[in-house]
Backbone bond lengths (Angstrom), bond angles and torsions (degrees), N, CA, C in turn:
res aa  C-N    CA-C-N  psi(-1)  N-CA   C-N-CA  omega(-1)  CA-C   N-CA-C  phi
1 M - - - 1.455 - - 1.523 109.74 -
2 I 1.351 116.06 138.88 1.462 120.10 -179.55 1.523 111.02 -114.98
3 K 1.327 116.85 -55.17 1.467 118.89 -179.82 1.524 110.01 -163.18
4 L 1.350 114.92 164.14 1.455 122.17 176.41 1.524 109.22 -78.65
5 L 1.334 116.56 126.47 1.462 121.22 178.69 1.522 112.00 -92.88
6 G 1.307 116.24 -34.49 1.461 118.88 -177.94 1.504 111.14 -172.40
7 R 1.306 114.96 155.13 1.464 121.28 -179.65 1.512 108.39 -140.28
8 G 1.330 117.05 130.23 1.455 121.59 178.81 1.507 110.50 -122.11
9 G 1.326 115.84 -167.00 1.445 119.71 -177.86 1.517 113.04 -70.17
10 M 1.342 116.17 -23.16 1.456 119.68 -174.64 1.527 112.93 -106.31
11 G 1.312 117.43 -34.65 1.459 119.09 -174.48 1.511 112.51 -158.16
12 C 1.322 114.96 -172.13 1.456 120.26 177.64 1.521 109.25 -136.64
13 V 1.317 115.65 159.30 1.462 122.02 179.48 1.520 108.42 -124.25
14 M 1.330 115.39 128.34 1.460 121.77 -179.54 1.524 110.06 -112.44
15 L 1.319 115.77 143.13 1.454 121.09 169.36 1.519 107.13 -84.34
16 A 1.316 117.18 132.45 1.461 121.05 -179.49 1.522 109.49 -142.39
17 R 1.317 115.49 173.44 1.461 120.43 177.79 1.528 109.28 -124.60
18 D 1.321 114.43 130.34 1.455 120.26 177.96 1.523 109.10 -70.66
19 E 1.333 117.04 120.11 1.467 120.61 -175.94 1.528 112.56 -66.58
20 K 1.320 117.50 -26.05 1.465 120.19 -179.34 1.524 112.18 -80.64
21 S 1.350 115.98 -48.27 1.472 119.61 -175.26 1.525 113.46 -95.18
22 G 1.333 116.46 -22.55 1.459 119.99 -175.36 1.515 113.18 82.90
23 N 1.339 117.77 -0.85 1.457 121.94 -177.91 1.524 111.31 -77.20
24 A 1.330 115.41 147.18 1.458 120.36 173.02 1.524 108.56 -73.20
25 V 1.325 116.39 138.61 1.463 121.59 178.54 1.517 108.72 -135.78
26 A 1.324 115.63 165.13 1.464 121.49 174.98 1.521 108.05 -112.85
27 I 1.325 115.95 132.72 1.464 120.81 178.36 1.521 108.44 -115.28
28 K 1.318 115.40 119.52 1.462 121.15 -179.88 1.519 108.72 -108.57
29 T 1.313 117.21 133.22 1.459 121.25 178.77 1.525 109.79 -145.37
30 L 1.316 116.01 157.63 1.455 120.23 176.62 1.522 109.57 -73.30
31 L 1.316 115.56 146.12 1.462 119.44 174.53 1.524 108.90 -69.60
32 P 1.318 118.19 145.12 1.472 120.93 -177.88 1.529 113.51 -53.81
33 E 1.344 116.44 -36.72 1.458 118.76 -175.69 1.527 113.72 -73.79
34 V 1.355 117.35 -15.89 1.465 118.98 178.94 1.520 111.69 -114.25
35 A 1.325 116.78 -3.40 1.462 120.38 -175.95 1.528 112.23 -60.16
36 V 1.331 116.47 -25.58 1.462 119.37 -177.62 1.528 112.05 -87.16
37 A 1.312 117.49 -8.05 1.467 120.37 -179.90 1.533 108.88 -75.14
38 D 1.334 116.55 118.04 1.459 120.55 -176.50 1.519 112.54 -56.24
39 Q 1.334 116.24 -42.56 1.458 120.28 -176.94 1.520 111.21 -63.48
40 S 1.330 117.28 -44.47 1.460 121.51 178.80 1.522 110.67 -63.31
41 L 1.305 116.58 -41.97 1.464 120.51 -179.72 1.515 111.09 -66.14
42 R 1.337 117.49 -41.72 1.471 120.46 178.71 1.519 111.04 -61.82
43 R 1.328 116.01 -42.58 1.462 119.05 179.90 1.527 110.37 -64.39
44 F 1.318 117.25 -42.24 1.452 120.76 -178.91 1.530 110.98 -67.10
45 M 1.328 117.32 -41.01 1.457 120.55 178.12 1.519 110.81 -64.69
46 R 1.331 116.24 -35.39 1.466 119.04 176.37 1.522 109.94 -64.84
47 E 1.336 116.25 -43.84 1.460 119.26 178.70 1.524 110.91 -57.81
48 I 1.306 116.74 -41.67 1.467 121.27 178.67 1.533 110.22 -62.81
49 D 1.339 116.92 -47.01 1.464 120.80 -178.63 1.523 111.97 -60.85
50 V 1.337 115.98 -44.40 1.457 119.85 -178.36 1.526 110.38 -68.97
51 A 1.339 116.72 -43.07 1.468 120.07 179.44 1.516 111.10 -58.19
52 A 1.330 116.48 -40.23 1.464 120.56 -179.38 1.525 111.91 -69.03
53 A 1.335 116.87 -24.27 1.468 120.76 -176.40 1.528 113.02 -88.32
54 L 1.344 116.86 -13.96 1.462 120.08 -174.46 1.521 111.51 -112.47
55 D 1.310 116.68 132.76 1.464 122.13 179.39 1.524 108.61 -138.63
56 H 1.335 115.78 98.87 1.469 120.96 -175.64 1.521 108.59 -149.10
57 P 1.321 118.90 143.07 1.473 120.56 -177.66 1.521 114.69 -61.48
58 N 1.333 117.80 -18.49 1.464 120.84 178.91 1.519 113.05 -106.42
59 I 1.337 116.16 19.83 1.466 122.79 172.82 1.521 107.40 -127.42
60 V 1.325 116.68 133.87 1.465 120.78 -179.56 1.535 108.81 -54.85
61 R 1.324 115.92 127.13 1.473 121.82 -169.95 1.525 113.09 -79.16
62 F 1.315 115.52 130.82 1.461 123.36 175.22 1.531 109.68 -74.26
63 I 1.327 116.64 137.76 1.465 120.89 175.95 1.526 110.60 -113.67
64 E 1.316 117.49 -55.81 1.463 119.79 177.15 1.519 109.75 -164.25
65 S 1.312 115.28 170.68 1.469 121.20 174.52 1.513 108.32 -147.30
66 G 1.326 116.09 164.59 1.455 119.56 179.81 1.511 110.80 174.75
67 T 1.315 116.38 -162.58 1.462 121.62 176.29 1.528 109.17 -130.46
68 H 1.321 114.92 148.09 1.471 120.86 178.49 1.522 108.16 -142.39
69 N 1.307 116.17 119.70 1.468 120.92 -176.48 1.526 111.89 52.07
70 G 1.327 115.34 37.81 1.456 120.83 177.85 1.516 115.05 85.31
71 A 1.335 117.73 -5.47 1.468 121.08 -179.47 1.529 110.03 -97.60
72 V 1.336 116.36 131.37 1.462 121.51 177.39 1.522 108.52 -81.78
73 Y 1.341 117.13 138.41 1.467 119.73 179.85 1.521 111.21 -136.76
74 L 1.308 115.41 156.88 1.458 124.15 177.14 1.522 107.92 -128.82
75 V 1.323 116.68 127.10 1.462 121.73 177.64 1.528 108.78 -108.69
76 T 1.327 116.35 126.11 1.464 121.67 177.57 1.525 109.36 -129.56
77 E 1.321 115.26 171.15 1.459 118.92 173.22 1.532 109.11 -60.50
78 Y 1.305 116.28 150.37 1.466 120.92 175.36 1.521 108.15 -92.82
79 V 1.313 116.41 121.33 1.465 121.60 179.52 1.527 107.81 -97.35
80 E 1.305 115.75 105.32 1.465 120.56 -178.50 1.523 109.51 -78.81
81 G 1.296 116.73 122.95 1.456 120.99 -178.63 1.511 110.63 148.97
82 S 1.328 116.80 -131.61 1.457 121.42 -175.78 1.519 108.68 -147.06
83 D 1.324 116.49 171.50 1.461 117.94 170.73 1.523 108.68 -91.72
84 A 1.331 115.72 165.65 1.463 120.25 -174.59 1.522 112.65 -63.25
85 A 1.333 117.45 -31.09 1.467 121.08 179.04 1.526 110.67 -63.84
86 R 1.329 116.39 -47.91 1.464 120.04 179.74 1.522 111.28 -68.75
87 L 1.314 116.25 -34.27 1.459 120.46 177.63 1.529 110.35 -61.09
88 A 1.325 116.10 -42.15 1.462 120.45 178.13 1.523 110.87 -67.91
89 D 1.334 116.79 -41.47 1.466 121.00 179.48 1.525 111.58 -58.10
90 K 1.321 116.04 -39.31 1.471 120.75 -179.14 1.528 112.10 -67.14
91 Q 1.336 115.79 -18.53 1.467 120.01 -178.09 1.521 111.46 -111.99
92 G 1.331 115.56 31.97 1.454 119.88 175.33 1.507 114.94 86.66
93 G 1.336 118.10 11.29 1.455 120.62 176.29 1.508 114.99 108.27
94 R 1.323 116.83 -16.64 1.463 118.70 178.10 1.525 110.14 -145.34
95 L 1.332 115.08 159.69 1.458 120.71 -176.91 1.525 111.65 -95.77
96 P 1.324 117.83 153.24 1.464 120.54 170.75 1.527 109.42 -57.93
97 L 1.311 116.85 150.33 1.466 122.30 -173.40 1.522 112.60 -51.95
98 R 1.318 117.81 -54.93 1.468 120.76 -174.60 1.530 111.38 -63.05
99 E 1.327 115.73 -39.18 1.460 120.40 -179.87 1.529 110.89 -65.70
100 G 1.331 115.74 -44.49 1.461 120.03 179.46 1.517 112.24 -63.24
101 I 1.329 116.38 -42.94 1.466 120.44 -179.72 1.526 110.90 -64.37
102 E 1.332 116.71 -39.04 1.466 120.13 -179.93 1.520 111.28 -64.93
103 I 1.317 117.37 -42.06 1.464 121.07 178.70 1.531 110.71 -63.79
104 I 1.320 116.87 -43.86 1.462 120.88 179.17 1.523 110.86 -66.63
105 S 1.332 117.03 -39.50 1.463 120.64 -179.47 1.523 111.18 -63.06
106 Q 1.325 116.47 -44.21 1.466 119.50 178.34 1.531 111.22 -66.28
107 S 1.325 116.26 -36.12 1.466 119.99 177.63 1.530 110.60 -66.35
108 L 1.327 116.54 -35.84 1.463 120.55 176.83 1.525 110.75 -66.83
109 D 1.342 117.54 -35.55 1.466 120.42 174.91 1.531 109.78 -60.19
110 A 1.343 115.39 -43.40 1.464 120.13 179.47 1.528 110.53 -63.55
111 L 1.326 116.77 -43.65 1.459 120.72 -179.89 1.527 111.43 -64.93
112 A 1.326 116.99 -40.69 1.468 119.96 179.02 1.524 110.08 -58.69
113 Y 1.323 116.06 -41.33 1.466 121.12 178.46 1.528 110.71 -66.40
114 A 1.334 116.90 -48.88 1.469 120.44 -178.83 1.526 111.15 -61.33
115 H 1.332 116.79 -42.12 1.462 120.51 179.09 1.522 111.09 -64.22
116 A 1.332 116.79 -37.32 1.466 120.33 177.97 1.523 111.00 -64.58
117 K 1.328 115.86 -26.81 1.465 121.49 176.12 1.531 111.37 -89.11
118 S 1.340 115.72 5.50 1.470 123.91 177.41 1.516 114.62 74.78
119 Y 1.341 117.72 24.92 1.460 120.66 177.21 1.522 110.82 -110.92
120 I 1.342 116.14 133.85 1.458 122.84 173.21 1.522 107.05 -106.38
121 H 1.324 117.38 136.70 1.464 120.44 -176.48 1.526 111.84 -74.28
122 R 1.318 117.48 -49.63 1.472 126.05 176.92 1.534 114.59 72.34
123 D 1.327 118.31 5.19 1.471 119.03 178.58 1.530 110.70 -149.28
124 I 1.328 115.73 45.07 1.467 120.40 179.30 1.522 109.23 -73.12
125 K 1.324 116.68 129.30 1.456 123.90 174.93 1.524 107.35 -165.33
126 E 1.322 116.54 169.47 1.467 121.00 -174.69 1.525 112.48 -57.82
127 S 1.330 117.10 -40.33 1.462 120.00 -176.02 1.524 112.76 -71.26
128 N 1.333 117.90 -12.06 1.460 121.24 176.98 1.527 112.44 -99.58
129 I 1.344 115.80 14.63 1.460 121.14 172.90 1.524 107.42 -118.56
130 L 1.317 116.88 110.54 1.460 121.29 178.79 1.520 109.30 -89.02
131 V 1.316 116.21 142.96 1.468 121.16 -177.04 1.518 109.22 -128.11
132 T 1.327 116.29 125.80 1.455 121.42 178.95 1.520 110.01 -124.57
133 G 1.329 116.74 153.60 1.459 120.78 -177.93 1.508 111.91 88.14
134 E 1.319 116.03 -177.13 1.456 122.47 -178.45 1.522 110.54 -113.57
135 S 1.328 116.43 143.41 1.461 121.50 175.48 1.536 108.72 -61.85
136 P 1.330 119.93 139.18 1.473 127.45 5.28 1.530 113.80 -92.91
137 N 1.329 117.47 12.87 1.462 120.48 -175.37 1.521 113.67 -105.52
138 F 1.327 116.70 24.01 1.457 118.37 -179.48 1.530 111.13 -78.08
139 I 1.333 114.79 165.93 1.459 121.59 177.78 1.522 108.03 -125.13
140 A 1.324 116.16 129.70 1.465 122.01 177.16 1.523 108.69 -99.03
141 K 1.338 116.05 136.73 1.463 120.70 -178.63 1.523 109.84 -132.02
142 L 1.301 115.81 125.65 1.459 122.04 177.98 1.524 109.51 -75.72
143 T 1.336 116.30 137.80 1.458 120.44 -178.68 1.518 110.68 -136.63
144 D 1.327 116.06 178.94 1.466 125.55 176.33 1.529 112.70 58.85
145 F 1.319 114.85 75.58 1.462 120.80 176.76 1.528 111.34 -94.19
146 G 1.340 116.71 28.09 1.455 120.93 -178.00 1.516 114.22 -63.42
147 L 1.325 117.84 -25.63 1.465 120.80 178.14 1.524 112.08 -102.46
148 A 1.345 116.15 1.51 1.462 119.74 -175.87 1.523 110.82 -63.55
149 K 1.321 114.68 152.29 1.459 120.44 -178.08 1.520 109.84 -144.90
150 S 1.322 115.76 141.77 1.459 119.55 171.94 1.524 107.85 -77.45
151 F 1.331 116.54 124.18 1.468 118.53 -178.43 1.529 111.50 -88.77
152 T 1.340 117.20 6.45 1.464 119.31 176.03 1.518 111.24 -108.44
153 Q 1.354 116.98 -6.99 1.467 120.11 -179.21 1.523 109.31 -111.62
154 T 1.302 116.67 119.74 1.462 119.65 179.08 1.515 109.77 -78.90
155 G 1.314 115.27 149.23 1.455 120.25 176.00 1.508 115.34 77.22
156 M 1.339 117.50 8.47 1.462 118.42 -177.64 1.509 112.04 -81.70
157 S 1.328 116.90 -21.39 1.466 119.28 -169.47 1.523 112.83 -58.01
158 G 1.316 117.95 -70.68 1.451 120.42 173.01 1.516 115.56 71.11
159 I 1.322 118.20 -4.43 1.460 120.85 178.76 1.525 107.71 -118.63
160 T 1.298 116.73 132.89 1.454 120.28 -174.68 1.518 111.91 -77.05
161 M 1.322 115.55 160.20 1.464 120.66 177.53 1.520 110.65 -58.77
162 A 1.333 117.19 -39.37 1.466 120.25 -178.57 1.520 110.58 -59.84
163 G 1.319 116.03 -42.47 1.455 119.11 -179.45 1.513 111.81 -71.45
164 D 1.320 116.72 -31.65 1.455 120.48 -176.69 1.519 113.56 -78.94
165 M 1.322 117.46 1.72 1.462 119.42 177.49 1.520 110.93 -65.94
166 A 1.342 116.91 -6.35 1.461 119.68 173.88 1.520 110.11 -62.17
167 G 1.332 117.51 -26.27 1.456 121.04 174.14 1.520 108.57 -64.59
168 T 1.327 117.24 150.05 1.460 119.81 -176.64 1.526 110.26 -67.17
169 F 1.326 115.08 112.54 1.459 122.68 -172.71 1.524 112.22 -59.04
170 A 1.323 116.87 -45.97 1.463 120.68 -173.64 1.524 112.76 -65.23
171 Y 1.327 117.88 -16.61 1.462 121.23 -178.31 1.522 112.39 -93.61
172 M 1.337 116.42 -2.76 1.458 120.28 -177.64 1.530 111.45 -83.91
173 P 1.328 117.76 135.62 1.462 120.35 174.57 1.520 110.74 -74.08
174 P 1.327 117.80 163.90 1.479 120.34 -177.55 1.517 113.65 -52.88
175 E 1.340 117.36 -43.89 1.460 119.27 -175.36 1.535 112.61 -67.63
176 Q 1.327 117.35 -25.09 1.458 119.66 179.39 1.525 111.12 -74.53
177 I 1.324 116.33 -32.56 1.467 120.39 176.03 1.526 109.89 -74.00
178 R 1.314 115.10 -37.44 1.475 120.51 -177.71 1.541 111.33 -69.67
179 D 1.332 116.18 -40.99 1.472 120.61 -175.05 1.525 108.32 -149.26
180 F 1.330 116.17 83.60 1.461 121.61 -170.83 1.526 112.66 -61.89
181 R 1.313 117.29 -33.03 1.466 120.05 -173.23 1.516 113.23 -74.75
182 N 1.318 118.00 -29.57 1.464 120.29 -170.04 1.524 113.77 -110.29
183 V 1.331 116.12 37.63 1.461 119.08 177.75 1.526 110.35 -77.24
184 R 1.334 114.91 163.11 1.461 122.10 -179.66 1.532 109.19 -120.16
185 P 1.319 118.64 176.08 1.469 120.91 -179.79 1.529 114.29 -55.04
186 T 1.329 117.74 -28.55 1.466 120.03 -179.95 1.534 112.12 -64.43
187 S 1.333 117.43 -18.83 1.467 119.60 175.08 1.522 110.47 -69.49
188 D 1.329 117.34 -38.12 1.462 120.95 174.63 1.527 111.16 -66.13
189 I 1.330 116.04 -32.97 1.474 119.98 178.36 1.522 109.48 -62.00
190 Y 1.324 116.99 -43.08 1.467 121.41 177.71 1.531 109.95 -60.32
191 A 1.329 116.62 -47.52 1.468 121.02 -176.83 1.524 111.89 -65.01
192 I 1.337 117.55 -37.68 1.468 119.53 178.87 1.531 109.21 -71.92
193 G 1.331 116.65 -30.68 1.470 119.78 174.63 1.516 111.03 -66.06
194 M 1.333 116.40 -42.21 1.461 121.02 177.50 1.532 110.38 -64.25
195 T 1.325 116.14 -38.23 1.467 121.28 178.42 1.524 110.55 -65.66
196 A 1.326 116.89 -44.11 1.462 121.13 179.05 1.527 110.53 -61.98
197 Y 1.330 116.08 -44.27 1.462 121.55 178.87 1.524 110.07 -57.55
198 S 1.326 116.33 -47.14 1.461 121.35 -178.16 1.526 112.10 -65.36
199 L 1.338 116.77 -43.50 1.464 120.21 -178.47 1.532 111.68 -64.12
200 L 1.330 117.39 -34.26 1.462 120.68 -176.55 1.529 113.34 -89.13
201 S 1.337 116.95 -22.79 1.469 119.44 -176.35 1.525 113.62 -112.82
202 G 1.338 116.07 -20.93 1.458 119.17 -175.93 1.511 113.00 77.71
203 D 1.341 116.82 15.75 1.464 120.27 -177.66 1.515 109.37 -147.63
204 I 1.333 116.18 167.27 1.455 121.66 178.76 1.525 108.96 -85.62
205 A 1.320 117.68 155.35 1.468 121.22 -174.02 1.520 113.73 -79.72
206 L 1.327 117.33 -9.16 1.462 121.26 -176.86 1.519 110.93 -115.61
207 D 1.327 115.87 153.02 1.460 121.41 172.66 1.522 107.45 -88.06
208 M 1.327 116.07 105.52 1.459 121.15 -175.14 1.528 113.33 -82.15
209 G 1.321 117.57 0.58 1.458 119.93 -178.88 1.517 111.04 85.51
210 P 1.329 117.42 168.59 1.470 121.35 -174.91 1.521 114.00 -64.78
211 S 1.334 117.57 -33.34 1.462 119.58 -175.80 1.520 112.58 -85.39
212 G 1.339 117.21 -30.27 1.454 120.59 -178.91 1.517 113.29 65.22
213 D 1.356 117.41 25.46 1.459 119.90 -178.21 1.529 110.33 -84.12
214 V 1.328 116.02 179.13 1.462 120.56 -176.21 1.524 111.36 -61.78
215 A 1.336 117.11 -43.59 1.469 120.57 -178.81 1.524 111.25 -60.78
216 G 1.342 116.17 -43.79 1.458 120.20 179.00 1.513 112.03 -66.36
217 T 1.331 116.03 -36.76 1.466 120.28 178.98 1.516 110.77 -66.23
218 V 1.325 117.12 -45.04 1.466 121.07 179.09 1.527 110.82 -61.45
219 Q 1.315 116.39 -43.08 1.464 120.14 179.77 1.526 110.54 -62.50
220 A 1.329 116.51 -41.48 1.462 120.20 179.63 1.525 111.16 -65.01
221 I 1.331 116.61 -39.37 1.466 120.80 -179.03 1.525 110.62 -64.60
222 F 1.332 116.90 -41.90 1.457 120.61 -176.40 1.529 113.13 -84.52
223 E 1.321 116.51 -34.78 1.469 119.21 -170.23 1.529 114.80 -119.45
224 G 1.315 117.06 -24.09 1.458 119.84 -174.56 1.517 113.68 -74.70
225 H 1.319 115.62 149.74 1.462 120.94 176.73 1.526 109.76 -86.41
226 I 1.314 114.65 148.71 1.465 119.92 175.54 1.532 108.96 -68.71
227 I 1.305 116.45 131.19 1.461 120.49 174.61 1.525 107.16 -76.50
228 P 1.343 119.00 122.73 1.471 120.87 -176.66 1.529 111.52 -50.67
229 L 1.312 115.84 134.62 1.460 120.94 -176.94 1.525 112.06 -58.61
230 R 1.323 116.52 -40.26 1.470 119.84 -177.01 1.528 112.29 -70.85
231 Q 1.324 116.56 -16.37 1.465 119.92 175.39 1.528 109.85 -68.77
232 R 1.324 116.45 -30.68 1.456 121.42 179.87 1.526 112.50 -103.28
233 A 1.318 116.55 -20.06 1.470 120.68 179.87 1.526 109.07 -140.48
234 P 1.334 117.09 77.62 1.474 121.19 -175.41 1.529 113.95 -59.81
235 H 1.344 116.97 -19.87 1.461 119.75 -178.19 1.530 112.93 -75.20
236 V 1.335 116.82 -13.78 1.469 120.06 179.85 1.523 108.90 -77.33
237 P 1.336 118.55 124.43 1.469 120.44 179.19 1.527 111.50 -58.18
238 E 1.319 115.81 144.98 1.458 120.20 -177.48 1.520 111.97 -57.58
239 R 1.335 117.37 -38.28 1.464 120.57 -177.94 1.535 111.50 -65.91
240 V 1.339 116.80 -31.98 1.470 120.68 176.83 1.527 109.95 -74.81
241 A 1.327 115.83 -42.14 1.467 120.57 178.51 1.530 110.67 -58.80
242 E 1.319 116.97 -37.53 1.464 121.02 179.87 1.529 111.79 -62.72
243 V 1.324 116.78 -39.20 1.470 120.82 178.51 1.521 110.07 -62.40
244 I 1.327 116.26 -46.32 1.466 121.31 -177.17 1.525 110.89 -68.73
245 E 1.325 117.11 -42.15 1.465 120.36 -178.14 1.531 112.18 -68.38
246 R 1.334 117.03 -30.79 1.467 119.01 175.85 1.529 110.55 -64.05
247 A 1.329 116.56 -34.64 1.472 120.17 178.29 1.519 111.46 -64.36
248 L 1.330 117.62 -21.75 1.460 122.44 -174.90 1.525 113.65 -97.29
249 A 1.319 117.06 12.89 1.469 119.90 176.74 1.524 110.40 -61.11
250 K 1.325 116.88 138.74 1.467 120.18 -178.50 1.529 111.10 -68.32
251 D 1.310 117.37 -34.26 1.464 122.09 177.34 1.527 108.47 -86.10
252 P 1.336 118.12 118.77 1.466 120.19 -178.96 1.529 113.63 -55.06
253 A 1.341 116.91 -29.02 1.464 120.62 -178.75 1.524 112.18 -67.42
254 N 1.341 116.66 -20.21 1.461 120.77 -178.49 1.528 113.17 -95.24
255 R 1.331 116.88 -1.75 1.464 120.59 177.91 1.530 110.25 -87.23
256 W 1.321 116.05 174.71 1.459 119.99 166.70 1.519 106.58 -59.51
257 Q 1.313 116.79 135.69 1.454 119.82 -175.33 1.524 113.75 -87.28
258 S 1.331 116.04 -6.65 1.463 119.51 175.81 1.519 109.32 -152.65
259 A 1.329 115.06 154.98 1.464 120.08 176.76 1.518 110.29 -64.12
260 A 1.325 116.46 -35.24 1.466 120.69 -179.90 1.533 110.92 -64.09
261 A 1.333 116.59 -40.16 1.466 120.48 179.77 1.520 110.64 -65.13
262 M 1.321 116.81 -42.51 1.464 120.47 178.21 1.521 110.75 -65.79
263 R 1.323 116.46 -40.34 1.468 121.79 178.66 1.513 110.75 -61.13
264 T 1.336 116.76 -44.60 1.467 121.45 -179.98 1.525 111.09 -63.74
265 A 1.342 116.08 -44.12 1.473 120.45 -179.66 1.520 111.07 -64.59
266 L 1.313 116.65 -41.20 1.467 120.96 -179.87 1.520 110.77 -64.52
267 A 1.327 116.41 -41.42 1.467 120.72 179.85 1.522 110.47 -65.23
268 A 1.321 116.90 -43.86 1.468 121.33 -177.08 1.524 111.29 -65.73
269 R 1.326 116.94 -41.22 1.467 119.89 -174.75 1.516 112.88 -83.26
270 S 1.318 118.14 -25.16 1.456 119.09 179.33 1.517 112.32 -81.80
271 L 1.340 117.21 -14.49 1.465 121.33 -179.84 1.517 112.51 -92.42
272 R 1.324 117.70 -9.74 1.467 120.11 -178.48 1.522 111.48 -68.13
């Protein structure tokens, strides 16, 4: 163990060094005070299962898991750098166009792989995209599959909607709020579209109202119109804005139907 990297409501992450390889690793474990909570444990065990099943250069790599003195732990590669949210904050709240598109494109590669393995992330947002290296040679890695679900296995969910509100509410598409357990890959497409919008504009795509409370957020998700991206970020080319705004369609049938399709469209239009 070297130092504490972060602590949340459910667990903490430590920086450590693998004694065999000498490599830096991250160790995530539940906090003692929540370790007995069934819901927290189920979510953490799901994260471990999904991490072990996925192996992609744009997904934080699983190393091992186990228990120590009764505590469950997950060991992954240590991604030196920052998450996309903090990266944007350091640059005034939003990322330069090319940098933002590259991060989203790599995240879409990760999603295409996860979806092909039948896993939906269900909690895509800037803070769940880790970024290492320097632009233009950085690498984006998707993390935190604690809410992920196999959409081909029935009965796997096991976590209630109330508990899953830990996921960022404003990034959820209408169908995910309506029926959290039975979402499809197009729900991740909406969330990555919302993430792209935020990274490039520094703002959310919906008008949440003056209070910004849960009721106002839900109403905006179901009834509110998307604020055009170029209205908040005029520097974004119209052809790129169109790709992102299509991902934010309220009807899943009107979105990009796969992460690969969105990735291809984004690449083609950003290179013009």
